[in-house]
C-alpha positions in Angstrom: -70.4 70.9 -33.4 -71.6 71.4 -37.1 -75.1 73.7 -37.2 -77.7 71.6 -38.1 -79.2 72.5 -41.4 -82.8 73.2 -41.2 -85.1 73.3 -44.1 -87.6 76.3 -44.7 -85.2 78.9 -43.4 -85.2 81.9 -44.8 -81.9 82.5 -46.0 -81.9 86.4 -44.7 -82.6 85.4 -41.3 -79.9 82.8 -41.4 -77.4 85.5 -42.8 -78.2 87.5 -39.8 -77.7 84.6 -37.4 -74.6 83.5 -39.2 -73.1 87.7 -38.8 -74.4 87.7 -35.3 -72.4 84.3 -34.2 -69.0 86.3 -36.1 -69.8 89.0 -34.9 -69.8 87.5 -30.7 -66.8 85.5 -32.2 -64.7 88.7 -33.2 -65.9 90.1 -29.6 -64.1 87.3 -28.0 -60.8 87.9 -30.2 -61.1 91.4 -29.3 -60.8 90.8 -25.4 -58.5 88.2 -25.6 -56.0 91.0 -27.7 -56.8 93.7 -25.4 -55.9 91.5 -22.1 -52.2 90.1 -23.6 -51.4 94.2 -24.4 -52.3 95.3 -21.3 -50.0 92.4 -19.5 -47.3 93.4 -22.3 -47.7 97.4 -22.2 -47.4 96.7 -18.2 -43.7 95.2 -18.4 -43.3 98.8 -20.3 -42.9 102.2 -20.0 -47.1 102.5 -21.4 -48.6 100.4 -18.9 -51.7 102.5 -19.2 -52.1 101.3 -22.9 -55.4 99.4 -23.1 -58.8 99.0 -21.0 -57.5 97.8 -17.5 -60.2 94.6 -16.9 -61.8 95.1 -20.4 -60.8 91.9 -21.1 -62.1 89.2 -18.6 -65.3 91.4 -17.9 -66.0 91.3 -21.6 -65.5 87.5 -21.4 -68.1 87.1 -19.0 -70.5 89.4 -19.9 -70.3 86.6 -23.4 -70.2 84.0 -21.1 -73.9 85.4 -19.4 -75.2 86.1 -23.1 -74.4 82.4 -25.0 -74.9 80.7 -21.8 -78.3 81.3 -20.5 -79.5 81.8 -23.6 -81.4 78.6 -23.7 -82.4 78.3 -20.2 -84.6 81.7 -20.4 -86.2 80.0 -23.8 -87.3 77.6 -21.0 -87.6 80.0 -18.0 -89.8 82.1 -20.4 -91.8 78.7 -21.4 -90.8 78.7 -25.1 -88.0 76.1 -25.2 -87.7 72.9 -23.4 -85.5 72.7 -19.9 -81.7 72.5 -21.2 -80.0 68.7 -20.3 -78.0 69.7 -17.6 -75.7 66.3 -18.2 -75.3 67.7 -21.5 -74.4 71.0 -20.1 -72.2 70.0 -17.7 -69.9 67.8 -20.2 -69.5 70.8 -23.0 -68.9 73.0 -20.1 -66.1 70.6 -18.7 -65.0 69.8 -22.3 -64.5 73.0 -22.5 -62.5 75.1 -20.3 -60.5 72.1 -18.8 -58.6 70.0 -21.6 -56.2 73.2 -23.1 -56.4 74.5 -19.3 -54.8 71.3 -18.0 -52.1 71.0 -21.3 -50.8 74.5 -20.9 -50.5 74.3 -16.9 -48.6 70.7 -16.8 -46.3 72.3 -20.0 -45.6 75.4 -17.7 -44.8 72.9 -14.6 -41.9 71.3 -17.1 -40.7 74.7 -18.4 -40.9 76.9 -15.2 -40.0 74.8 -11.9 -41.0 78.0 -9.7 -44.5 77.3 -11.2 -44.5 73.7 -9.4 -47.4 73.5 -6.4 -45.4 72.6 -3.1 -48.1 69.8 -2.0 -50.2 67.2 -3.5 -53.4 69.1 -2.3 -52.2 72.1 -3.5 -51.4 70.8 -7.3 -55.4 69.2 -7.1 -56.5 72.5 -6.2 -54.5 74.2 -8.9 -56.0 70.9 -11.2 -59.7 71.7 -10.5 -59.5 75.7 -10.2 -59.9 75.9 -6.2 -56.8 77.8 -6.5 -58.4 80.6 -7.7 -60.4 81.1 -4.9 -57.6 82.6 -3.0 -55.6 85.2 -4.0 -51.9 83.9 -2.6 -53.1 80.6 -4.4 -52.6 81.4 -7.8 -50.3 79.6 -9.8 -46.9 81.5 -10.3 -47.0 82.6 -14.1 -50.5 81.4 -14.8 -52.1 84.5 -12.4 -54.8 85.1 -15.0 -56.6 82.1 -14.5 -58.4 83.3 -11.3 -61.0 84.7 -14.4 -61.4 80.7 -15.4 -62.4 80.0 -11.6 -64.8 82.9 -11.7 -66.4 81.2 -15.1 -66.6 78.2 -13.5 -68.7 79.0 -10.0 -70.9 80.9 -13.1 -71.6 77.2 -15.3 -72.4 76.0 -11.8 -74.8 79.2 -10.7 -76.5 79.1 -14.2 -78.8 76.4 -13.3 -79.3 77.2 -10.1 -80.5 81.0 -11.3 -82.7 79.7 -14.4 -84.6 77.2 -12.1 -85.2 79.7 -9.3 -86.6 82.3 -11.9 -88.7 79.5 -13.2 -90.5 78.9 -10.4 -91.0 82.6 -9.6 -92.4 82.7 -12.8 -95.1 80.0 -12.3 -96.2 82.5 -9.9 -96.5 85.6 -12.2 -99.3 86.5 -14.9 -98.1 85.8 -18.3 -98.3 89.5 -19.2 -95.6 89.9 -16.4 -93.6 87.5 -17.2 -90.9 89.0 -18.8 -90.7 92.3 -17.1 -90.4 90.0 -13.6 -87.6 88.4 -15.5 -86.2 91.6 -16.1 -86.1 92.8 -12.6 -84.7 89.8 -11.1 -81.5 90.0 -13.6 -80.9 93.8 -12.1 -80.9 92.6 -8.9 -77.6 91.8 -9.8 -76.2 95.0 -9.7 -76.5 96.3 -6.1 -75.7 92.8 -5.1 -72.1 93.2 -7.1 -71.8 97.1 -5.8 -72.9 96.3 -2.7 -69.9 93.5 -2.6 -67.6 95.4 -3.8 -67.7 98.2 -1.3 -68.0 95.0 1.5 -64.7 93.8 0.8 -62.7 96.6 -0.4 -60.9 97.5 2.4 -60.6 94.4 4.3 -58.0 92.3 4.5 -59.4 88.7 5.3 -61.5 89.6 2.2 -58.5 90.2 -0.4 -59.0 87.2 -2.5 -63.1 87.9 -2.4 -62.7 90.5 -5.3 -61.5 88.0 -7.8 -65.3 85.8 -6.5 -68.6 85.4 -8.6 -70.6 88.2 -6.4 -68.5 91.2 -7.8 -68.8 90.0 -11.4 -72.2 88.6 -11.2 -73.9 92.2 -12.8 -71.2 91.3 -15.9 -72.5 87.7 -16.4 -76.7 88.7 -15.7 -76.4 91.5 -18.1 -75.2 89.1 -20.9 -77.9 86.9 -19.8 -80.5 90.3 -19.3 -79.7 90.7 -23.7 -80.1 87.1 -24.2 -83.4 86.9 -22.9 -84.6 90.0 -24.0 -83.5 89.1 -27.6 -85.3 85.2 -27.3 -88.9 87.4 -25.8 -88.9 89.3 -28.5 -88.1 86.4 -31.3 -91.4 84.5 -29.4 -93.4 87.5 -30.3 -93.7 88.5 -26.3 -92.6 92.0 -26.4 -91.5 94.9 -28.9 -88.3 96.4 -28.6 -88.5 98.5 -32.2 -87.9 101.6 -29.9 -84.8 100.3 -28.7 -83.8 99.1 -31.8 -83.4 102.3 -33.7 -81.4 102.9 -31.2 -78.9 100.0 -31.2 -79.1 99.9 -34.9 -77.9 103.5 -35.3 -73.8 103.1 -36.5 -73.0 105.5 -35.1 -74.2 106.1 -31.5 -73.2 103.0 -29.7 -69.5 103.2 -30.7 -69.6 106.9 -29.5 -70.5 105.1 -26.2 -68.5 103.0 -26.2 -65.2 105.2 -26.8 -66.6 107.4 -23.8 -66.5 104.5 -21.6 -62.7 103.4 -22.8 -62.0 107.4 -22.7 -62.8 107.2 -18.8 -61.8 104.1 -17.7 -58.4 104.6 -18.8 -58.5 108.0 -17.6 -56.6 109.5 -14.1 -60.3 108.6 -12.2 -59.8 105.4 -12.8 -56.8 105.3 -10.8 -53.0 104.2 -11.5 -52.1 101.6 -14.4 -49.5 99.8 -12.3 -52.0 96.6 -11.0 -51.4 98.1 -7.6 -54.0 99.2 -5.1 -57.1 101.1 -6.0 -59.4 103.5 -4.1 -62.9 102.6 -3.6 -64.2 105.2 -6.3 -61.3 104.7 -8.5 -61.9 100.8 -8.7 -65.7 101.5 -9.3 -64.9 103.9 -12.1 -62.3 101.5 -13.8 -64.8 98.2 -13.6 -68.1 100.1 -14.2 -66.4 101.5 -17.4 -64.7 98.5 -18.7 -68.6 96.7 -17.9 -70.0 99.7 -19.8 -67.7 99.1 -22.6 -68.1 95.0 -22.9 -72.0 95.9 -22.5 -72.2 98.1 -25.3 -69.8 96.5 -27.4 -72.2 93.2 -26.7 -75.0 95.5 -28.0 -73.5 96.3 -30.9 -73.0 92.7 -32.2 -76.3 91.5 -31.3 -78.3 94.1 -32.2 -76.5 96.5 -35.2 -77.0 95.1 -38.6 -74.1 93.2 -40.2 -72.5 96.3 -42.3 -72.2 98.6 -38.8 -68.5 99.6 -38.8 -67.7 97.7 -35.5 -69.3 94.7 -37.0 -67.4 94.5 -40.1 -64.2 94.9 -37.7 -65.6 91.8 -36.0 -66.2 89.9 -38.8 -62.7 90.3 -40.4 -60.6 87.1 -40.9 -57.7 88.5 -38.1 -60.7 88.8 -35.7 -62.6 85.2 -36.4 -59.2 83.7 -36.2 -58.2 85.6 -32.9 -61.8 84.5 -31.2 -61.5 81.0 -32.5 -57.8 80.7 -30.8 -58.6 83.5 -27.8 -58.8 80.7 -25.4 -55.2 79.5 -26.0 -53.8 83.1 -26.5 -55.3 83.6 -23.1 -54.0 80.8 -21.3 -50.3 81.2 -23.3 -49.8 84.6 -23.3 -48.6 85.2 -19.5 -46.1 82.5 -19.2 -44.4 83.6 -22.1 -44.1 87.0 -20.8 -43.0 86.0 -17.6 -40.5 83.7 -19.3 -39.3 86.1 -21.9 -38.9 89.0 -18.9 -37.2 87.0 -16.7 -34.7 86.1 -19.7 -33.9 88.8 -22.1 -33.6 92.4 -21.6 -35.8 94.4 -24.2 -35.1 98.0 -25.4 -36.7 100.9 -23.2 -39.2 103.8 -24.4 -41.6 103.2 -27.2 -39.2 100.5 -29.3 -39.5 98.7 -26.1 -43.0 98.3 -26.2 -43.3 97.6 -30.0 -40.6 94.5 -29.9 -42.3 93.4 -27.1 -45.5 93.3 -29.1 -43.7 92.2 -32.2 -42.7 89.4 -29.6 -45.4 88.3 -27.6 -48.2 88.7 -30.3 -47.1 86.4 -32.9 -46.4 83.5 -30.3 -49.4 83.7 -28.3 -51.1 83.5 -32.1 -49.2 80.1 -32.8 -49.8 78.6 -29.6 -53.7 79.9 -29.7 -54.0 78.2 -32.6 -51.6 75.4 -31.8 -54.2 74.8 -28.6 -57.3 75.5 -30.6 -56.3 72.4 -33.6 -54.8 69.9 -31.0 -56.4 70.3 -28.0 -59.7 72.8 -28.3 -61.0 71.1 -31.2 -60.7 67.2 -30.4 -61.8 67.9 -26.8 -65.4 69.9 -28.8 -65.2 66.5 -31.0 -65.7 64.4 -27.9 -68.1 66.5 -26.6 -70.3 66.3 -30.0 -70.1 62.6 -29.2 -71.6 62.9 -25.4 -73.9 65.0 -26.2 -76.2 64.9 -29.3 -77.7 68.1 -30.0 -81.7 68.9 -31.2 -83.1 72.2 -32.2 -84.1 73.9 -29.2 -88.2 74.1 -28.3 -88.8 71.0 -30.7 -90.1 71.4 -34.0 -91.6 74.8 -33.6 -87.9 75.8 -33.0 -86.9 73.9 -36.3 -89.8 75.8 -38.2 -88.8 79.1 -37.0 -84.7 78.3 -37.9 -84.0 78.3 -34.6 -80.0 77.1 -33.9 -79.0 74.5 -31.9 -77.8 75.1 -28.5 -74.4 76.7 -28.3 -73.8 77.4 -31.5 -71.0 80.0 -31.1 -69.2 77.6 -28.8 -69.2 74.9 -31.8 -67.3 77.3 -34.0 -64.8 78.5 -31.3 -66.9 81.1 -30.1 -67.4 83.1 -27.3 -68.0 80.7 -24.6 -64.9 80.0 -22.9 
């Protein structure tokens, strides 16, 4: 969906909004690149390359920010309730067409991935197979995160409705604070769930479920809510902005998260079993990295070093094509790993990356052009947009719902 032009908008405000969208798009591309590098390096002598867990967790944080944002305006009383019909159509047409295309092409070229029964085929078609670890499609195991994302799509309106009902009995001066605390309850929920399912064999698949990653989604939702509350004049975060707008403070924090997450405290880098402390360290650092980069993308100025990097043409293209890159890279790795012998050592890593990355980009670009863009065009026809918050939003220059998604942005 193209952005709706709004008359009377301060050009500087529009410039900041466009820069923010570029940063979010680039952040999604960075996450997709990290996933490809980790899965590729895992077949070489350098399995430690990359921050394990960062890719899907970053996409979860972005999804929380983008999808909860219009609902947060409704909960805060500064916008209308989003259309659940439009929301559902947009989500279905964003996630399923490209996935179905890859799934059926993969069936055709890799017979070992073909499901053994029609029931299993339906599960894979609807992503219900991602609820079970051993039900994942061979060569498309990365789709587990899409199943987690799908459950978040369902949960968003439920969370917003529950929060809205609570806000009705909360004094207006306390609504933002109560809203914050309600979203923060996800932290003990996710930590408790990790502890509960960690050593239980019957719960092996539960490590892929929404409860484990709920804090990732709700942190993105929290950032979206705070941003909307500040824009509506409900809170003042000027002191926090002084820290978040520092060009080096948050990047340094992100570097520390990456350093600890890739250290021995995060466990071995062989996709094997982790102790509870190693899992909490690795996933916690991946979450901290993703959360810090989101704060940079949203609150740091456009000329901040990392935002300039995210706004480069390469990162913008990576963001637009990221869904196809994410879907296609692992089938490509599986196929080449079985059929070709690559050199060992550092040369093998370089050859692997020089083969996998360009082909993944080409397939991602094709998916975006031939599958995702037509699906988003259909979504636009079926869900006419309107500025959130009616005339008041139009006067303030608020962009339509899910603008980032319309530019191949961060919501998957």
